[in-house]
N, C-alpha and C positions, 0 to 999 in steps of 0.2 A: 330651614336653610334654603337660600335662593337656589333655584335649579336652572333657570334659563339665563342666557347671556344678559337679557334685559333686566331680569330680577337682580343679578349679581351687580350690574352697573348701578342700579338704584340703591343697592345696599352699601356701596362704598362711599366714604366721605370724599368730596371733591369740591374744587373751587368752581367747577363748571356745573351749571344746572341742567339736568336732563329731565325730560317729562315724557310720559307715555304718548304715543301717537294717537291723535284724535281720529275717531272713525271717519269723519268727513275728510280729513287729510289723507287717510289711506285710499279713499275713493279717488281723490284728485291725483295722488301719486300714481295709481294704477293707470289712469287715463293718460297722464303725461308720459309714462314709460312706453305706452303703446305708440304715442306720437313720435318720440325721439329714438326708439329702438332701431329703425332702418338706418340711422346715421351714426350709431354707436361705433366709436373708434375711427370714424372717417374725418371728423373735424378736430384739428389739433392746433394748439398755439393761438395766434391772433385770428386765424380763420374761424375759430369757434366763437369769437366774441359777439359778432352781429346776431347769429341765431340765438345765442344765450340771452342777449339783451332783449330780443324780440319776444321770447318766451316769458322772461321775468317782468316785462312791462305789462303783461296781461294777468298777473297774479293779483288776487284780491288782497287788500291790506287789512289785517285784523284790526278791529276797533280798539283793542286794548294795548296796541303798540304804537309808539311814536318814533319818528326817524329824524335824524339830523345829519348834516354833512360833516364829515370828519376824515381822519386818516389814521391808518394803523401801519406802523413801520414805514411811513412815507408813501403808502399807497392810498390814494384818495377813494372815498366811497361814502356810503351812508351807514350810520350806526343805529340799529334798532334797540329800543329800550321799552320795558313794560311801562304803561302809562302810570301805574301806581307804584313805581319804583321807590324803594326806601333810601 
């Protein structure tokens, strides 16, 4: 029987795919938290957009993911998909 929240989430059928966090991602997340923590809660609404974009523009793109421009609910952006998508 699953005991942790993560184990329970993976045990439930879902249309959303969840995957365990990669150890390399955990390291990157810890570093990012250290950088953004001083501004936590200070940037809201449209004021937060420029700093968010600056951070996201420096994120390495995984080789196994492809991106294409699209929109969800009328909001433009980029949609990421696994390169070997079925």
